[in-house]
C-alpha positions in Angstrom: 54.0 83.8 32.9 50.9 82.8 30.9 51.9 80.1 28.3 48.9 80.6 26.0 49.4 84.4 25.7 53.1 84.1 25.1 52.6 81.3 22.5 50.2 83.5 20.6 52.6 86.4 20.8 55.5 84.2 19.5 53.4 83.2 16.5 52.9 86.8 15.5 56.6 87.6 15.4 58.3 88.2 12.0 60.2 85.1 10.9 63.8 85.4 9.5 64.8 84.0 6.1 66.7 80.8 5.4 69.6 82.9 4.1 69.7 84.8 7.4 69.8 81.5 9.3 72.7 80.2 7.1 74.6 83.5 7.3 74.3 83.3 11.1 75.7 79.8 11.2 78.6 80.9 9.0 79.3 83.9 11.2 79.2 81.7 14.3 81.9 79.4 12.8 84.0 82.4 12.0 83.7 83.8 15.5 84.6 80.4 17.0 87.7 80.1 14.8 88.8 83.6 15.5 88.6 83.2 19.3 90.3 79.8 19.3 93.2 81.3 17.2 94.1 83.7 20.0 97.5 83.3 21.5 97.1 82.4 25.2 100.3 80.5 26.1 101.0 76.8 26.4 98.2 75.9 28.8 95.1 74.2 27.3 92.4 76.5 26.0 88.8 75.6 25.3 85.9 77.5 23.7 82.3 77.4 24.9 79.7 78.4 22.3 76.3 78.9 23.8 73.0 79.4 22.0 69.4 78.1 22.5 67.8 75.1 20.7 65.0 77.1 19.1 63.2 75.4 16.2 61.8 77.3 13.2 62.4 80.7 11.8 61.8 82.8 14.9 64.9 83.0 17.0 64.6 86.3 18.8 61.8 86.7 21.4 61.8 88.2 24.9 61.0 84.9 26.5 63.9 83.2 24.7 66.2 86.0 25.9 65.2 85.3 29.5 66.1 81.6 29.1 69.4 82.6 27.4 70.3 84.9 30.4 69.5 82.0 32.8 71.7 79.6 30.8 74.6 82.0 30.7 74.2 82.5 34.5 74.4 78.8 35.1 77.5 78.4 32.8 79.3 81.2 34.5 78.4 79.8 37.9 79.7 76.4 37.1 83.0 77.8 35.7 83.4 79.9 38.8 82.8 76.9 41.2 85.3 74.8 39.2 87.9 77.5 39.4 88.1 77.9 35.6 89.8 81.0 34.3 87.8 82.9 31.6 90.2 84.4 29.1 87.7 86.1 26.9 83.9 86.6 26.7 81.9 87.8 23.8 78.1 88.1 23.3 76.0 88.8 20.2 72.2 89.3 19.9 70.0 89.9 17.0 67.1 88.5 15.0 69.0 85.2 14.5 69.1 84.7 18.3 71.4 85.3 21.3 75.0 83.9 21.3 77.7 83.8 24.0 81.3 82.7 23.5 83.7 82.0 26.4 87.3 81.2 25.9 88.6 79.4 29.0 91.8 78.0 30.3 90.9 74.3 30.9 90.9 71.0 29.1 88.0 70.4 26.7 87.0 67.2 28.4 86.5 68.8 31.8 84.5 71.7 30.3 82.3 69.3 28.3 81.5 67.4 31.5 80.5 70.6 33.2 78.3 71.8 30.3 76.6 68.4 29.9 75.7 68.6 33.6 74.0 71.9 33.0 72.1 70.6 29.9 70.9 67.6 31.9 70.3 69.4 35.2 66.8 70.7 34.5 64.0 70.8 31.9 65.2 74.3 30.9 68.7 72.8 30.3 67.3 70.8 27.5 66.9 74.0 25.5 70.5 74.9 25.9 72.9 74.2 23.0 76.4 74.4 24.6 79.1 73.4 22.2 82.7 72.8 23.5 85.7 72.9 21.1 89.4 73.5 21.0 92.0 74.2 18.3 92.8 70.5 18.1 89.2 69.2 18.5 86.6 71.0 16.3 83.7 69.8 18.5 83.5 67.4 21.5 80.5 65.2 21.4 78.7 63.4 24.2 79.8 60.1 22.7 83.4 61.2 23.2 82.7 61.1 26.9 80.7 57.9 26.8 77.4 59.7 27.4 74.1 58.9 25.7 72.7 61.3 23.0 70.3 64.1 23.9 66.7 63.3 24.2 63.8 65.2 22.4 62.2 67.6 24.9 58.8 66.9 23.3 58.6 63.1 23.4 61.7 61.9 25.2 63.1 59.9 22.3 66.5 60.5 20.7 66.5 64.1 19.6 68.5 63.4 16.4 65.9 60.8 15.3 63.0 63.1 15.9 64.8 65.9 14.0 65.6 63.7 11.0 62.1 62.3 10.7 60.4 65.7 11.6 58.3 63.8 14.1 56.9 67.0 15.6 55.3 70.0 14.0 56.8 73.4 14.6 53.7 74.5 16.6 54.1 71.5 18.9 57.8 72.2 19.4 57.1 75.9 20.1 54.4 75.1 22.5 56.7 72.8 24.5 59.5 75.3 24.3 57.3 78.1 25.8 55.9 75.7 28.4 59.4 74.7 29.6 60.6 78.3 29.9 57.4 79.5 31.5 57.4 76.7 34.1 61.0 77.4 35.0 60.5 81.2 35.3 57.2 80.7 37.2 58.9 78.4 39.7 61.7 81.0 40.2 59.1 83.8 40.7 57.0 81.8 43.1 60.2 80.9 45.1 61.1 84.6 45.3 57.5 85.6 46.4 57.4 82.9 49.1 60.9 83.9 50.3 59.7 87.5 50.6 56.6 86.4 52.5 58.6 84.3 55.0 61.2 87.1 55.4 58.3 89.5 56.1 57.0 87.3 58.9 60.4 86.9 60.4 61.1 90.6 60.2 57.7 91.3 61.9 58.4 89.0 64.9 61.9 90.4 65.3 60.9 94.0 65.3 61.5 95.2 68.9 59.9 96.6 71.1 56.3 95.8 70.1 53.5 96.6 72.6 51.9 93.4 73.8 53.4 91.3 71.1 56.1 88.6 70.9 59.5 90.2 70.1 63.2 89.8 71.0 62.6 91.3 74.5 59.6 89.3 75.7 56.6 87.3 74.8 54.2 90.2 75.2 50.7 89.3 76.4 51.2 85.7 75.2 52.0 82.7 77.3 51.9 80.0 74.7 54.3 81.3 72.2 57.7 82.9 71.8 60.0 84.1 69.0 61.1 80.6 68.2 57.4 79.5 67.8 57.0 82.2 65.2 60.2 81.1 63.4 59.0 77.5 63.2 55.6 78.6 61.9 57.1 81.0 59.3 59.3 78.3 57.9 56.4 75.8 57.8 54.4 78.2 55.7 56.9 78.5 52.8 55.3 75.8 50.6 51.9 77.5 51.2 53.1 80.9 50.1 54.7 79.4 47.0 51.5 77.6 46.1 49.5 80.8 46.4 52.0 82.6 44.2 51.8 79.8 41.6 48.0 80.2 41.7 48.4 83.8 40.8 50.9 83.0 38.1 48.5 80.5 36.6 46.5 83.4 35.2 43.0 82.9 36.4 41.0 85.7 34.7 38.4 86.1 37.5 40.0 87.6 40.7 37.3 85.9 42.9 38.1 82.6 41.3 41.7 83.2 42.3 40.7 83.9 45.9 38.6 80.7 46.0 41.5 78.6 44.8 43.4 79.7 47.9 40.9 78.3 50.4 41.9 74.7 50.4 45.6 75.8 50.4 44.9 77.9 53.5 43.2 75.0 55.3 46.3 72.8 54.6 48.6 75.6 55.7 46.8 75.9 59.1 47.4 72.2 59.7 51.1 72.6 58.8 51.3 75.6 61.1 49.8 73.7 64.0 52.1 70.7 63.4 55.1 73.1 63.5 54.0 74.9 66.7 52.4 72.1 68.7 49.0 73.5 68.1 49.7 77.2 68.7 48.0 79.7 66.5 50.8 81.9 65.5 50.0 82.9 61.9 46.3 82.2 61.3 45.7 85.8 60.3 48.8 85.9 58.2 47.8 82.7 56.4 44.7 84.5 55.2 46.2 87.9 54.3 49.7 87.0 53.2 48.2 84.2 51.0 46.2 86.9 49.2 49.2 89.1 48.8 51.3 86.2 47.4 48.6 85.3 44.9 48.3 89.0 43.9 52.1 89.3 43.6 52.1 86.2 41.3 49.2 87.6 39.2 51.0 90.9 38.7 54.6 89.6 38.5 55.0 90.3 34.7 53.3 93.7 34.9 54.6 97.1 35.8 52.0 97.4 38.5 51.8 100.2 41.1 50.9 99.8 44.7 47.4 101.1 43.8 47.0 98.4 41.2 48.1 95.8 43.7 45.6 97.1 46.3 42.8 97.2 43.6 43.5 93.5 42.7 43.3 92.5 46.4 40.0 94.3 46.6 38.6 92.6 43.5 39.7 89.2 44.9 38.0 89.8 48.3 35.0 92.1 47.6 32.6 89.3 48.1 33.7 88.8 51.7 31.4 91.7 52.7 28.4 89.4 51.8 29.0 87.7 55.1 27.4 90.6 56.9 24.2 90.7 54.8 21.0 89.8 56.7 23.1 89.3 59.8 20.0 89.8 62.0 18.4 86.7 60.5 21.4 84.4 61.2 21.0 82.0 64.1 24.7 81.2 64.4 27.4 83.9 64.1 31.1 83.7 63.7 33.3 85.8 66.0 33.8 88.3 63.2 30.1 88.6 62.6 29.4 89.1 66.3 31.9 92.0 66.4 30.2 93.5 63.3 26.8 93.1 64.9 27.9 94.7 68.2 30.4 97.3 67.1 29.9 97.7 63.4 33.5 96.6 62.8 34.2 94.6 59.6 37.6 93.4 60.7 39.9 91.7 58.3 37.0 91.0 55.9 36.5 94.7 55.5 40.2 95.4 55.3 40.6 92.9 52.5 37.5 93.9 50.6 38.8 97.5 50.5 42.2 96.4 49.2 44.0 96.6 52.6 44.0 100.4 53.0 45.7 100.1 56.4 48.7 98.7 54.6 48.9 101.1 51.7 47.7 104.3 53.4 49.1 103.9 57.0 51.7 101.3 57.6 53.7 101.1 54.3 54.0 105.0 53.9 55.3 105.2 57.5 57.7 102.3 57.0 59.1 103.9 53.8 59.3 107.3 55.4 61.3 106.1 58.3 63.7 104.1 56.1 64.2 107.1 53.8 65.2 109.1 56.9 68.0 106.6 57.6 66.2 104.5 60.3 67.0 100.8 60.6 64.5 98.2 59.5 63.8 97.5 63.1 63.1 101.1 64.1 61.1 101.8 60.9 59.0 98.7 61.7 58.3 99.9 65.2 57.1 103.3 63.9 54.9 101.6 61.2 53.4 99.3 63.9 52.6 102.2 66.2 51.0 104.1 63.2 48.8 101.0 62.6 47.8 100.6 66.2 46.9 104.3 66.3 44.2 103.9 63.6 43.3 100.3 62.9 40.3 98.7 64.6 42.2 95.7 65.7 39.7 92.9 66.5 42.4 91.1 68.4 42.4 93.8 71.0 38.6 93.7 71.3 38.8 89.9 71.5 41.0 90.0 74.6 39.2 93.0 76.2 36.5 95.3 74.7 35.8 98.3 72.5 36.8 100.8 75.2 40.2 99.2 75.5 40.7 99.5 71.7 40.0 103.2 71.9 42.4 103.6 74.8 45.1 101.7 72.9 44.6 103.8 69.8 45.0 107.0 71.9 48.1 105.8 73.6 49.7 104.9 70.2 48.7 108.3 68.8 50.5 110.0 71.7 53.7 107.9 71.1 53.5 108.7 67.5 53.1 112.4 68.2 56.2 112.3 70.4 58.4 110.7 67.6 58.1 107.0 68.6 60.9 107.1 71.2 62.0 103.6 72.3 61.4 104.3 76.1 57.9 105.3 75.4 57.2 102.2 73.3 58.7 100.0 76.0 56.4 101.7 78.6 53.4 101.1 76.3 54.5 97.4 76.0 54.3 97.1 79.8 50.9 98.7 79.9 49.6 96.4 77.1 51.0 93.3 79.0 49.4 94.5 82.2 46.0 94.8 80.4 46.5 91.6 78.5 46.3 93.5 75.2 47.7 92.0 71.9 47.5 94.0 68.7 48.0 90.8 66.6 45.9 92.2 63.7 48.3 95.1 63.4 51.3 92.7 63.5 49.9 90.9 60.5 49.5 94.2 58.7 53.1 95.1 59.5 54.2 91.9 57.9 52.3 92.8 54.8 54.0 96.2 54.8 57.4 94.5 54.9 56.3 92.1 52.1 55.2 94.9 49.7 58.4 96.8 50.5 60.6 93.8 49.7 58.7 93.2 46.4 59.2 96.8 45.4 62.9 96.7 46.2 63.5 93.6 44.2 61.7 95.1 41.2 64.0 98.1 41.4 67.0 95.8 41.5 66.1 93.9 38.4 
């Protein structure tokens, strides 16, 4: 959510008149009285009236509705946890703002305590206006519970004092309102993206069998790591993935600037990974590629973006990586990736990223979705997607542990398994061969994790 853009959009909305505001207040009182007059037996009944504290003459705005929906969710959650029975629920929306009324079977004092806890529980709660009343008590105030008055969400002083003195301009209040809502929603989005990234890494390592890779059957061609090492690493990377998502949500206009902002985060993530694994490099490749995907997901979170749009953004972020191969003959010191390029012409993960990860969007992800649509489990669909990737990707991890000829051999073996329908016994046989030859298709494993990530993101968008 980009605060400046939303604030500009808010200012362009059509304001409502004073008479509309006064009519809405009168209607609200009528609704409250009508609901409280309902016959519900002898047990105590209490009415919750929920709106947002929105200053000025613009009450209806998509961003405000998102905050209202979150507030309603929190209220219903607290009532459920407290075992409070809801007798009636009514909602109204319009130019004068969103309203929710809940008639519940509980004492006003207990309900007020629950609602104050929501209002004070977060910065977003400071925008919630939750009135509690009963037939005998028109409105229960904080002072009735011995609680201090609400504070101004702009300056932190007493809200009533600031309101009476008009201490803040409407523009200042709007700016702070939009900032509070955006910060809350961005944190929620970043948490969701980071969760999907960690989930994708955990799904990848649990997919079984995987030729030459750590899975639930064995450690593949690796002697220094197992499935628990990967679990430790994935959990340690959660803060990194969230930070990458927040960078994307921050709204940097230049995609390459967004990529550059990830570099220091990636270096810190490598340190966190090594601390979690005792120095074992479990997810160095994933730190690079999944970090890019998290940032891209954050950048496109509020857009109806297609997979092609996502791929194009990744390409824009990483296009400059191909500059590493310019004038390579003149370089005295070469990185391992540059050595592979000089010897085999393979661009590795740099080329993959600079092209928008075609192996994910053209090979692995289509295969994953195809197998899931056929009723395959996530495990079996993941195995098929991995074999499809091994069959075509120039995995530099394989060359690192062997040579170019071994890569071609591995690709042909995977192609045969794919042709035969990816039968489990054949994949297990390939796993044994990979282990014997000390082959590890770690690059393809990272790409499989990216496939899972995009799949999860797509599923969540469909669910919302």
